[in-house]
C-alpha positions in Angstrom: 127.7 128.4 76.0 128.1 124.6 76.2 126.4 122.7 79.2 127.0 119.2 80.5 125.9 116.5 83.3 127.5 114.2 85.3 126.9 110.7 84.3 129.1 108.9 87.2 128.3 108.3 90.5 131.3 110.8 91.8 133.4 113.0 89.8 136.4 115.1 91.1 136.2 119.0 90.6 139.7 120.2 90.6 141.2 123.9 91.0 143.3 123.5 87.7 143.1 121.2 84.6 145.5 118.6 86.4 145.0 115.2 88.0 147.4 116.6 90.9 145.6 119.9 91.6 143.4 120.5 94.7 139.8 118.8 94.5 137.5 121.9 95.1 134.5 119.8 95.2 132.7 117.0 93.6 129.9 116.3 91.1 127.7 113.9 92.2 125.2 111.9 89.6 122.7 114.3 87.9 124.0 117.3 88.5 124.1 119.6 85.9 126.6 122.3 85.0 127.8 125.1 82.6 131.0 124.7 80.3 133.4 127.7 81.0 136.3 126.5 78.8 137.7 123.5 77.0 140.6 122.0 76.8 142.0 118.6 75.1 141.4 116.1 78.2 139.4 118.8 80.5 136.2 121.3 81.1 136.0 124.4 83.3 133.0 124.0 84.5 130.2 126.2 86.8 127.9 123.8 88.7 124.3 125.1 88.5 123.3 124.1 91.7 126.0 126.6 93.8 127.9 128.4 91.2 131.2 126.4 92.1 133.8 126.4 89.6 136.4 124.2 88.6 138.2 121.4 86.1 136.6 117.9 85.4 137.7 115.3 82.9 135.5 115.9 80.2 135.3 111.8 79.7 133.9 111.6 83.0 130.6 113.8 82.1 127.9 113.8 79.3 127.5 116.9 77.4 123.8 118.1 76.8 122.1 120.9 74.7 120.7 124.1 75.9 117.2 123.1 75.8 117.9 120.0 78.2 119.7 122.5 80.6 116.9 124.5 80.3 114.2 121.9 81.1 116.3 120.8 84.2 116.9 124.4 85.4 112.9 124.9 85.1 112.3 121.7 87.5 109.8 123.1 90.2 110.6 119.8 92.6 114.1 118.4 93.3 114.6 114.8 93.9 117.7 113.3 95.5 118.6 109.8 96.2 117.8 109.2 100.0 119.9 106.0 100.7 123.7 105.8 101.4 124.0 104.0 98.5 121.6 103.2 95.8 121.5 102.3 92.0 120.7 103.7 88.4 120.2 101.2 85.6 121.3 102.1 82.0 119.6 101.0 79.0 122.0 98.0 78.7 121.1 96.9 82.0 124.3 98.2 83.8 123.9 99.3 87.2 125.8 102.6 88.3 126.2 103.0 92.3 125.0 106.5 93.4 125.5 108.1 96.9 123.0 109.8 99.1 121.9 113.2 97.9 122.5 112.3 94.1 120.2 114.3 91.7 117.6 111.4 90.5 115.1 113.7 88.8 117.3 113.8 86.0 117.8 110.2 85.2 115.9 110.9 81.9 118.2 113.1 80.6 120.8 110.1 80.7 118.5 107.7 79.5 118.6 105.7 83.1 116.2 104.3 85.9 115.9 104.7 89.3 113.7 103.0 91.6 115.0 103.6 95.2 114.3 105.8 97.9 114.1 109.6 97.3 113.5 113.1 99.2 111.4 115.7 96.9 110.7 119.3 97.2 111.2 121.4 100.5 110.8 119.4 103.7 110.5 120.7 107.2 113.3 122.1 108.8 112.8 119.4 111.7 114.2 116.9 109.2 117.7 118.4 108.5 119.3 116.9 111.7 117.9 113.6 111.1 119.4 114.0 107.0 122.7 115.1 108.7 122.8 112.1 110.8 123.1 109.8 107.6 126.6 111.0 107.6 128.1 110.0 110.8 131.1 108.9 111.0 132.1 109.7 107.3 135.8 110.8 107.0 137.0 114.2 106.3 137.8 114.7 102.7 138.6 118.2 101.8 136.4 118.9 98.7 134.3 115.6 99.1 130.5 115.6 99.5 129.7 111.6 100.1 129.2 109.9 103.2 132.6 108.4 101.9 134.4 111.4 102.4 133.2 114.9 102.9 134.4 118.4 104.0 132.4 120.5 106.8 130.6 123.2 104.4 129.9 120.2 101.7 128.2 118.3 105.0 125.8 121.6 105.7 125.1 122.0 102.2 124.4 118.3 101.4 121.8 118.1 104.4 120.2 121.0 103.6 120.4 120.1 99.8 118.5 117.0 100.6 115.7 119.0 102.3 115.3 121.0 99.4 117.3 124.3 100.4 120.3 125.7 98.9 123.4 126.7 100.4 126.4 128.0 99.0 129.7 125.8 98.9 132.2 127.3 101.4 131.5 128.0 105.2 132.5 131.5 104.4 129.8 131.8 101.4 127.1 130.1 103.6 127.7 132.5 106.5 126.4 135.1 104.2 123.0 133.7 104.2 120.4 133.7 106.5 119.8 135.9 109.8 122.0 136.2 112.9 121.3 135.1 116.3 122.2 137.1 119.3 122.5 133.8 121.6 122.7 130.4 121.7 119.8 130.1 123.5 117.5 131.4 120.5 118.7 128.8 118.2 117.0 125.8 117.0 117.9 122.7 115.6 118.8 122.8 112.2 120.5 126.2 112.5 124.3 126.7 111.4 126.8 127.5 113.6 129.8 129.2 112.1 133.7 129.4 113.6 136.9 131.7 112.7 140.4 131.5 112.9 142.9 133.8 114.7 142.5 135.9 111.7 138.9 136.2 112.0 138.1 134.3 108.5 135.1 131.9 108.8 136.3 128.5 107.7 134.2 125.9 109.8 130.6 125.3 110.2 128.2 122.6 111.6 124.6 121.9 112.4 123.0 122.8 115.8 121.1 119.9 117.6 119.2 120.2 120.6 120.5 120.8 124.1 123.6 122.6 122.5 124.9 119.7 120.8 126.2 120.4 116.9 127.2 117.4 114.6 130.1 118.8 112.4 133.3 117.4 110.3 136.2 117.3 112.6 138.3 114.3 111.3 134.8 112.4 110.9 131.5 113.6 110.7 130.9 113.9 114.9 128.7 115.1 117.6 130.1 117.6 120.2 128.7 119.9 122.7 128.6 123.8 122.0 128.7 126.8 124.4 129.4 130.4 123.8 132.9 129.8 123.4 132.8 127.3 120.7 133.0 123.5 120.3 134.3 121.2 123.0 135.6 117.8 122.4 135.5 115.5 125.1 137.8 113.4 123.9 140.8 115.9 123.7 139.4 117.8 126.9 139.7 121.2 124.9 137.9 123.7 122.8 138.6 122.9 118.9 136.8 125.6 117.2 135.9 129.4 118.1 132.2 129.9 117.9 131.7 133.3 115.5 127.8 133.2 114.6 124.8 131.5 114.7 122.6 131.9 111.9 119.0 130.9 111.1 118.9 130.0 107.5 115.1 128.8 107.5 
């Protein structure tokens, strides 16, 4: 087995080994992974944090040995960048921009330096919405994980990740986590609301706020009203997502 780490700010992870293929997710700076398959210009990888698999350009990542991978895995307190944009510095004094939620406890593996703000360890549930609001107005980007473009399940995953909690990558996978609530009135700020399509498949997720508001991704990260039917978009004057279940993750 081979291993790697992302040394750039953001790297696309694609469904197949082709630049025109669908972007299934992104690697952010400092994220580590296993290399499952090796082609001339591509690696098929499995991201350690959420087991998401896909293909990356092999010149956009750095190989590490098994000892380094194991050392990262044993880290007890994760550390993530806390500013929308910050920087790491290389040994040759080159600055690399990194985005909110980058894994900065791994800078040593890349011989880089980081002196910005960071979030460390497990934080109180009350911080989840505050973190989520950092992404407000970020545009929708399928497969995206950054304030410059993000999808619904990445949005919830990143808000939880920065606060020290693990969510899986897809909305349908996240819906398998946590404890289901019977009524909206039982929910707390920071709980997750899931929504299904006409076939009953869960395809959307957002973060509950106080007073039956929800922050989620619908063309952009936005705040809408939520009731027992679903999300009501006041700009459109209609419901846009049908509520399936609310789950308490923490």
